[in-house]
TIKOL-40028 format. One line per field, with one value per atom (N, C-alpha, C, CB): residue in three letters; atom name; y, z negated, x negated. Coordinates in steps of 0.001 Angstrom, whole numbers. Atoms other than C-alpha are relative to their C-alpha. Glycine has a CB too. Layout:
% residues N
res: ALA/...;
atom: CA/...;
y: Y/...;
z: Z/...;
x: X/...;
//
This chain:
% residues 146
res: GLY/GLY/GLY/GLY/GLN/GLN/GLN/GLN/GLU/GLU/GLU/GLU/ALA/ALA/ALA/ALA/ALA/ALA/ALA/ALA/LEU/LEU/LEU/LEU/PHE/PHE/PHE/PHE/THR/THR/THR/THR/GLY/GLY/GLY/GLY/GLU/GLU/GLU/GLU/LEU/LEU/LEU/LEU/MET/MET/MET/MET/ASN/ASN/ASN/ASN/MET/MET/MET/MET/TYR/TYR/TYR/TYR/GLU/GLU/GLU/GLU/ARG/ARG/ARG/ARG/PHE/PHE/PHE/PHE/ALA/ALA/ALA/ALA/GLU/GLU/GLU/GLU/GLN/GLN/GLN/GLN/ARG/ARG/ARG/ARG/GLY/GLY/GLY/GLY/TRP/TRP/TRP/TRP/HIS/HIS/HIS/HIS/PHE/PHE/PHE/PHE/GLU/GLU/GLU/GLU/VAL/VAL/VAL/VAL/GLU/GLU/GLU/GLU/SER/SER/SER/SER/LEU/LEU/LEU/LEU/ILE/ILE/ILE/ILE/GLU/GLU/GLU/GLU/VAL/VAL/VAL/VAL/GLN/GLN/GLN/GLN/PRO/PRO/PRO/PRO/GLU/GLU/GLU/GLU/GLY/GLY/GLY/GLY/ALA/ALA/ALA/ALA/VAL/VAL/VAL/VAL/ASN/ASN/ASN/ASN/PHE/PHE/PHE/PHE/ALA/ALA/ALA/ALA/SER/SER/SER/SER/VAL/VAL/VAL/VAL/ARG/ARG/ARG/ARG/ILE/ILE/ILE/ILE/ALA/ALA/ALA/ALA/ALA/ALA/ALA/ALA/SER/SER/SER/SER/ASN/ASN/ASN/ASN/HIS/HIS/HIS/HIS/ASP/ASP/ASP/ASP/GLU/GLU/GLU/GLU/GLU/GLU/GLU/GLU/THR/THR/THR/THR/ALA/ALA/ALA/ALA/PRO/PRO/PRO/PRO/PHE/PHE/PHE/PHE/GLY/GLY/GLY/GLY/TRP/TRP/TRP/TRP/LEU/LEU/LEU/LEU/ARG/ARG/ARG/ARG/HIS/HIS/HIS/HIS/GLU/GLU/GLU/GLU/SER/SER/SER/SER/GLY/GLY/GLY/GLY/VAL/VAL/VAL/VAL/HIS/HIS/HIS/HIS/ARG/ARG/ARG/ARG/VAL/VAL/VAL/VAL/GLN/GLN/GLN/GLN/ARG/ARG/ARG/ARG/VAL/VAL/VAL/VAL/PRO/PRO/PRO/PRO/ALA/ALA/ALA/ALA/THR/THR/THR/THR/GLU/GLU/GLU/GLU/ARG/ARG/ARG/ARG/LYS/LYS/LYS/LYS/GLY/GLY/GLY/GLY/ARG/ARG/ARG/ARG/MET/MET/MET/MET/GLN/GLN/GLN/GLN/THR/THR/THR/THR/SER/SER/SER/SER/SER/SER/SER/SER/VAL/VAL/VAL/VAL/ALA/ALA/ALA/ALA/VAL/VAL/VAL/VAL/VAL/VAL/VAL/VAL/LEU/LEU/LEU/LEU/LEU/LEU/LEU/LEU/PRO/PRO/PRO/PRO/VAL/VAL/VAL/VAL/ALA/ALA/ALA/ALA/GLU/GLU/GLU/GLU/GLU/GLU/GLU/GLU/ALA/ALA/ALA/ALA/ASP/ASP/ASP/ASP/VAL/VAL/VAL/VAL/THR/THR/THR/THR/LEU/LEU/LEU/LEU/SER/SER/SER/SER/PRO/PRO/PRO/PRO/ALA/ALA/ALA/ALA/GLU/GLU/GLU/GLU/VAL/VAL/VAL/VAL/ARG/ARG/ARG/ARG/ILE/ILE/ILE/ILE/GLU/GLU/GLU/GLU/ILE/ILE/ILE/ILE/SER/SER/SER/SER/LYS/LYS/LYS/LYS/LYS/LYS/LYS/LYS/SER/SER/SER/SER/SER/SER/SER/SER/GLY/GLY/GLY/GLY/PRO/PRO/PRO/PRO/GLY/GLY/GLY/GLY/GLY/GLY/GLY/GLY/GLN/GLN/GLN/GLN/SER/SER/SER/SER/VAL/VAL/VAL/VAL/ASN/ASN/ASN/ASN/ALA/ALA/ALA/ALA/ALA/ALA/ALA/ALA/HIS/HIS/HIS/HIS/GLN/GLN/GLN/GLN/ALA/ALA/ALA/ALA/VAL/VAL/VAL/VAL/ARG/ARG/ARG/ARG/ALA/ALA/ALA/ALA/THR/THR/THR/THR/HIS/HIS/HIS/HIS/VAL/VAL/VAL/VAL/PRO/PRO/PRO/PRO/SER/SER/SER/SER/GLY/GLY/GLY/GLY/ILE/ILE/ILE/ILE/SER/SER/SER/SER/VAL/VAL/VAL/VAL/HIS/HIS/HIS/HIS/CYS/CYS/CYS/CYS/THR/THR/THR/THR/ALA/ALA/ALA/ALA;
atom: N/CA/C/CB/N/CA/C/CB/N/CA/C/CB/N/CA/C/CB/N/CA/C/CB/N/CA/C/CB/N/CA/C/CB/N/CA/C/CB/N/CA/C/CB/N/CA/C/CB/N/CA/C/CB/N/CA/C/CB/N/CA/C/CB/N/CA/C/CB/N/CA/C/CB/N/CA/C/CB/N/CA/C/CB/N/CA/C/CB/N/CA/C/CB/N/CA/C/CB/N/CA/C/CB/N/CA/C/CB/N/CA/C/CB/N/CA/C/CB/N/CA/C/CB/N/CA/C/CB/N/CA/C/CB/N/CA/C/CB/N/CA/C/CB/N/CA/C/CB/N/CA/C/CB/N/CA/C/CB/N/CA/C/CB/N/CA/C/CB/N/CA/C/CB/N/CA/C/CB/N/CA/C/CB/N/CA/C/CB/N/CA/C/CB/N/CA/C/CB/N/CA/C/CB/N/CA/C/CB/N/CA/C/CB/N/CA/C/CB/N/CA/C/CB/N/CA/C/CB/N/CA/C/CB/N/CA/C/CB/N/CA/C/CB/N/CA/C/CB/N/CA/C/CB/N/CA/C/CB/N/CA/C/CB/N/CA/C/CB/N/CA/C/CB/N/CA/C/CB/N/CA/C/CB/N/CA/C/CB/N/CA/C/CB/N/CA/C/CB/N/CA/C/CB/N/CA/C/CB/N/CA/C/CB/N/CA/C/CB/N/CA/C/CB/N/CA/C/CB/N/CA/C/CB/N/CA/C/CB/N/CA/C/CB/N/CA/C/CB/N/CA/C/CB/N/CA/C/CB/N/CA/C/CB/N/CA/C/CB/N/CA/C/CB/N/CA/C/CB/N/CA/C/CB/N/CA/C/CB/N/CA/C/CB/N/CA/C/CB/N/CA/C/CB/N/CA/C/CB/N/CA/C/CB/N/CA/C/CB/N/CA/C/CB/N/CA/C/CB/N/CA/C/CB/N/CA/C/CB/N/CA/C/CB/N/CA/C/CB/N/CA/C/CB/N/CA/C/CB/N/CA/C/CB/N/CA/C/CB/N/CA/C/CB/N/CA/C/CB/N/CA/C/CB/N/CA/C/CB/N/CA/C/CB/N/CA/C/CB/N/CA/C/CB/N/CA/C/CB/N/CA/C/CB/N/CA/C/CB/N/CA/C/CB/N/CA/C/CB/N/CA/C/CB/N/CA/C/CB/N/CA/C/CB/N/CA/C/CB/N/CA/C/CB/N/CA/C/CB/N/CA/C/CB/N/CA/C/CB/N/CA/C/CB/N/CA/C/CB/N/CA/C/CB/N/CA/C/CB/N/CA/C/CB/N/CA/C/CB/N/CA/C/CB/N/CA/C/CB/N/CA/C/CB/N/CA/C/CB/N/CA/C/CB/N/CA/C/CB/N/CA/C/CB/N/CA/C/CB/N/CA/C/CB/N/CA/C/CB/N/CA/C/CB/N/CA/C/CB/N/CA/C/CB/N/CA/C/CB/N/CA/C/CB/N/CA/C/CB/N/CA/C/CB/N/CA/C/CB/N/CA/C/CB/N/CA/C/CB/N/CA/C/CB/N/CA/C/CB/N/CA/C/CB/N/CA/C/CB/N/CA/C/CB/N/CA/C/CB;
y: -987/86657/-722/1002/327/86275/-1361/1134/1191/83575/-1202/119/1204/81435/-319/241/401/81717/-762/1254/752/80539/-1439/706/1309/77584/-729/51/564/76842/-644/1009/456/76676/-1169/1123/938/74505/-1348/462/1241/72040/-540/354/328/72009/-878/1344/686/71085/-1312/990/1221/68424/-1065/269/853/66841/-501/656/371/66974/-971/1212/1060/65128/-1265/448/1239/62584/-691/172/674/61894/-582/893/439/61634/-1221/1114/1168/59137/-1283/355/1036/57016/-370/254/249/57114/554/-1407/-562/59100/1272/342/-1125/61785/1135/-230/-1139/65259/1158/290/-1054/67992/1104/-454/-1284/71578/507/1132/-399/72568/1532/-756/-1480/76094/432/372/-521/78216/1441/-483/-1400/81730/211/649/-184/82577/1523/-483/-1383/85731/98/305/-202/87363/-313/1414/223/86373/-1337/49/1125/83574/-1308/-42/1337/80205/90/-600/-117/81657/-165/1300/407/80216/458/-1616/-425/81987/-1135/1316/1005/79152/-1016/676/1032/75910/-1132/-612/1160/73108/-998/381/1071/69899/-1270/-306/1283/66566/-1005/-45/1116/63426/-1313/-86/1301/60204/-1074/193/1097/56780/-648/-1081/547/54836/-1201/-313/1145/51711/364/-1147/-328/51540/-857/-214/831/49491/853/-667/-757/50600/228/-800/-157/50090/947/-1194/-951/52282/1232/-582/-1206/54941/1224/-184/-1309/58574/370/1233/-437/59227/-896/38/798/56262/394/-1444/-381/57558/1408/-195/-1325/61161/398/739/-563/61284/568/-1044/-560/61940/1359/-1021/-1327/65097/1062/118/-923/66763/784/-745/-807/69614/1148/-792/-1131/72615/-413/969/273/72499/1398/-592/-1236/74980/-164/266/-53/76153/1256/72/-1074/78244/109/-155/-244/79773/1491/-717/-1384/82936/236/277/-152/84145/678/782/-625/85189/1494/-661/-1511/88582/734/266/-605/89162/554/-1055/-665/91707/-115/1419/-14/91484/-1396/671/1324/87690/-577/-40/437/87193/-1222/1146/1195/83816/341/-996/-304/83852/-1401/829/1222/81223/215/-321/17/80541/-1281/247/1203/78035/-66/-153/280/76366/-1054/-346/1154/74412/-940/491/1047/71148/-749/-1021/704/69672/-1089/908/1165/66220/-557/-1106/549/64922/-1136/1167/1052/61628/292/-1304/-253/61689/-1187/210/1005/59842/-557/583/628/57373/418/-1476/-350/58436/-1242/626/1155/56496/589/-658/-337/56713/-384/-622/220/57073/560/634/-471/57326/156/-1080/-278/59000/302/1138/-368/59020/1180/-1288/-1139/62282/-397/766/503/60329/-532/-1074/418/59091/1102/-954/-1118/62554/911/707/-919/64807/1410/-708/-1144/68466/905/680/-817/70711/1390/-693/-1323/74474/653/771/-539/76235/1054/533/-1072/78640/1367/-181/-1335/82297/530/808/-635/84580/501/1113/-540/85623/602/-1007/-620/87554/1448/-33/-1380/91016/1009/328/-1011/94208/77/-111/-154/93695/-800/1395/638/91262/-841/-842/817/89308/757/-728/-793/92148/-431/1453/369/91210/-1462/1040/1365/87470/-793/-718/788/84975/-1471/557/1311/81184/-206/-974/63/80242/-1336/225/1262/76552/-933/-654/924/73716/-1444/381/1382/69910/-972/-422/970/67164/-1339/171/1348/63639/-1111/-114/1151/60366/-937/-690/777/58558/-1465/69/1398/54939/-109/-726/91/55428/806/416/-1057/58320/971/-742/-921/60144/1363/-435/-1406/63906/851/560/-1022/66961/1307/62/-1194/70297/1118/-118/-1200/73729/1252/148/-1159/76872/1327/-171/-1163/80362/868/726;
z: -382/15513/525/1074/-515/17506/766/886/-748/19884/-930/943/879/16901/-638/-1119/561/15464/987/-479/-1080/18784/51/1467/36/18734/-1179/54/1164/15248/127/-1019/-236/16191/977/488/-1007/19232/-731/1242/606/17010/-989/-873/944/14436/688/-649/-813/17139/613/1205/-474/18482/-1078/428/1057/15043/-309/-1143/261/14580/971/16/-1000/17919/-208/1394/140/17186/-1197/-133/1114/13732/367/-1095/-437/15325/858/767/-848/17950/-920/1073/779/15204/-1112/-488/1025/13048/-1270/-184/1245/10299/-351/31/558/8140/66/-1472/-199/8892/-725/1495/728/6322/-222/-1239/190/6327/-1405/1019/1422/2832/-143/-722/2/3520/1439/-980/-1324/6678/58/901/-69/7523/1582/-857/-1517/11150/176/711/-392/12905/1412/-101/-1344/16240/903/205/-618/19010/-449/1445/400/18799/214/711/48/17894/-526/1285/590/16386/-1581/404/1418/12907/-598/-156/701/10585/-1006/-756/1030/7880/6/-1494/116/7626/-992/1484/818/5069/162/-1476/-275/5993/-671/1609/576/4494/1000/-1226/-1031/6860/-817/1365/753/5325/814/-1461/-700/6547/-990/523/870/5241/-681/714/589/4590/-544/1036/609/2687/621/-1574/-591/5268/315/1293/-182/5468/1499/-639/-1376/9220/730/591/-649/9972/-808/288/838/7197/750/-1407/-736/8504/-247/-497/260/6732/678/-1485/-708/8311/1510/-165/-1308/11680/317/548/-95/11168/-654/-496/787/8916/809/-873/-813/11779/688/1076/-580/12777/-1002/272/983/9704/508/-1234/-358/10589/728/866/-770/12842/1363/-22/-1262/16111/741/45/-770/18833/1346/111/-1339/21903/748/-105/-812/24786/1203/379/-1071/27141/175/-285/-291/28816/-555/1492/670/26507/908/-1264/-933/28103/-363/-186/281/26298/517/-1427/-613/28028/1395/87/-1237/30797/1015/-270/-823/32129/402/-740/-356/32407/-723/1398/869/29742/-770/-1058/731/28137/-1577/478/1433/24395/-724/-448/841/21705/-1228/-290/1286/18794/-687/146/652/16076/-1179/-460/911/13538/-898/634/922/10368/-284/-1287/301/9814/-1228/1298/1154/6368/-341/-1096/302/5628/-1362/1045/1301/2146/-283/-1061/356/1129/-1271/-166/1119/-1235/-956/415/990/-4441/-586/-1104/716/-6091/-1390/91/1455/-9419/-939/-360/906/-12217/-1429/436/1444/-16004/-484/-852/504/-17515/-1294/875/1410/-21138/-198/-1103/197/-21896/-1474/878/1506/-25371/121/-847/157/-26274/-77/-1262/157/-27190/1244/-1007/-1320/-23537/870/700/-858/-22097/-486/147/359/-22083/817/392/-696/-21371/-144/-521/-55/-20327/547/933/-453/-19972/288/-955/-404/-18037/-920/1354/805/-19669/563/-72/-424/-19526/659/-1091/-560/-17555/-1057/924/897/-19275/711/-974/-592/-18726/-496/1560/420/-19247/739/298/-626/-18298/-244/1351/328/-19745/814/144/-852/-17223/-736/975/867/-20087/-770/-949/840/-21433/150/304/-315/-19737/547/1111/-541/-19293/-167/-674/139/-18766/366/861/-357/-18418/1409/-838/-1425/-14716/499/586/-419/-14562/-1173/861/1041/-16418/735/-639/-539/-15805/-1021/342/938/-17368/599/-231/-517/-17119/-844/-17/708/-18020/-151/798/176/-19564/398/-1458/-484/-18987/1403/-417/-1432/-15315/794/421/-608/-14605/1025/782/-788/-12732/-549/182/551/-13045/885/-209/-754/-12070/-383/-367/252/-11677/624/502/-492/-11366/-303/-829/72/-10741/283/1041/-141/-11215/1113/-1325;
x: -1053/811/1214/-522/-1246/3824/-92/496/137/2384/-163/-1159/204/1277/1321/-1113/-1332/4837/931/733/-774/6314/-528/-158/569/3864/420/-1435/-452/4842/1397/-19/-1344/8484/118/799/-22/7756/-470/-924/584/5613/1217/-1513/-962/8499/1219/500/-1099/11142/-585/562/635/8684/41/-1446/48/8409/1399/-628/-1435/12142/571/864/-378/12874/-705/-271/650/10260/609/-1506/-679/11804/1255/229/-1308/15239/-202/761/237/13899/-399/-1181/321/12451/956/-1203/-1042/15619/-328/253/349/14056/882/-1483/-820/15738/-882/532/819/14382/659/-205/-626/15161/-883/500/803/14025/174/445/60/13064/-193/-1166/280/11813/-315/-1232/219/11809/-12/977/36/10734/-57/-1271/-32/11824/-264/1489/375/10597/518/-1609/-384/11415/-1184/507/-1200/11576/651/-210/-667/14136/-832/1274/792/12598/-1266/-178/1227/9588/38/-552/-3/8639/-1376/226/1161/6241/-542/346/377/6258/1165/-232/-1038/8120/-546/365/302/8185/1107/-187/-1143/10078/-393/239/25/10639/461/822/-400/10611/-47/-1067/-9/11773/789/667/-670/12738/1036/-1076/-960/15673/-532/1224/598/13591/-1423/-58/1399/10208/-1007/-65/999/8458/-1304/584/1296/4757/-237/-1245/227/4638/842/107/-842/7543/155/1307/-168/7039/-577/-717/380/6684/-1482/933/1378/3385/-985/-288/922/1770/-78/383/104/2758/-483/1205/341/2123/-1272/1020/1147/-985/-1125/-570/1102/-3319/344/-393/-378/-1281/-472/1604/537/-2690/-1200/-377/1260/-5141/455/-1065/-303/-5277/311/-1080/-374/-3527/-214/1475/326/-4592/600/-1553/-606/-2878/-585/1617/423/-4286/863/-1407/-958/-1848/236/1323/-470/-585/1351/24/-1229/2122/1053/-217/-1039/5456/-19/1545/32/4902/-1138/23/1236/1576/266/-1140/-267/1840/-1139/292/1214/-1721/-401/-1144/360/-1842/-1200/-234/1256/-4589/337/-474/-104/-5069/-89/-1135/4/-4375/-123/1361/203/-5553/704/-1477/-673/-3310/-223/1455/150/-3589/1030/-1445/-953/-1343/-484/1216/346/-2044/1080/-467/-1015/-148/-593/279/362/-348/964/-135/-874/990/-289/-174/187/1440/1101/69/-964/2931/796/-723/-813/5793/-189/1477/389/4806/1250/-918/-1087/7193/-32/-48/-21/8330/-275/1406/415/6894/-54/-1479/193/7057/-1278/999/1410/3619/-7/-1128/228/2771/-1571/645/1371/-498/-290/-417/403/-2031/-947/-778/923/-3675/-1506/377/1403/-6766/-649/-31/572/-7165/-220/853/146/-7145/-1046/1254/1097/-10160/258/-1494/-207/-9529/-1326/1298/1230/-12570/423/-1143/-274/-12278/-1237/774/1271/-14946/-491/79/615/-17257/320/-1515/-90/-16733/-1219/329/1205/-19074/-858/335/856/-22107/-1212/-369/1197/-25283/-151/81/318/-26898/930/-1526/-648/-25235/1512/-278/-1477/-21741/910/426/-977/-20381/1036/-697/-850/-18706/1044/-830/-812/-16757/1427/-170/-1447/-13442/17/662/191/-14370/1237/-1161/-1126/-11741/-375/1130/337/-11722/312/674/-89/-12102/588/-1358/-507/-11158/390/-1013/-377/-9541/-59/1519/46/-10180/609/-1483/-547/-8071/-355/1572/467/-9504/591/-1583/-589/-7791/-1189/1263/1269/-10779/132/-461/17/-9710/-83/1149/-43/-9003/-1058/1310/914/-11477/768/-1221/-703/-8703/-6/1323/10/-9097/708/-1386/-701/-7177/-786/1624/794/-8965/667/-1409/-796/-7442/-991/1560/885/-9555/815/-1192/-747/-8195/-629/82;
//
């Protein structure tokens, strides 16, 4: 709720100040603000360094921040002084370098999941549920489930 949105805004400000201290570029890509002032319902940011040194790269420093962050405190909006617990999910993804890749159709195996089946008419309006693409030489696969 409202307390989690306030906590999200505080975390975002903390990460922005940390990025500034390290000399990184902090760019807000998407932001959904809510009331009261400073509360954030959703944010997507990009943090990048000017150099590509592995020891100073933002992902190397921040990768352990990924996960659920929890705060327990008495909110300013709470009139009876009750403790409230709120949580925020932080997801960190490295930005991949662009690369030109040429794939031969013979090297890619596409598998489409079976439709539902069984007695009682369950397969009347059946649809494929998943697709998996596998690059045979490397074994790398991508799976998408509907």
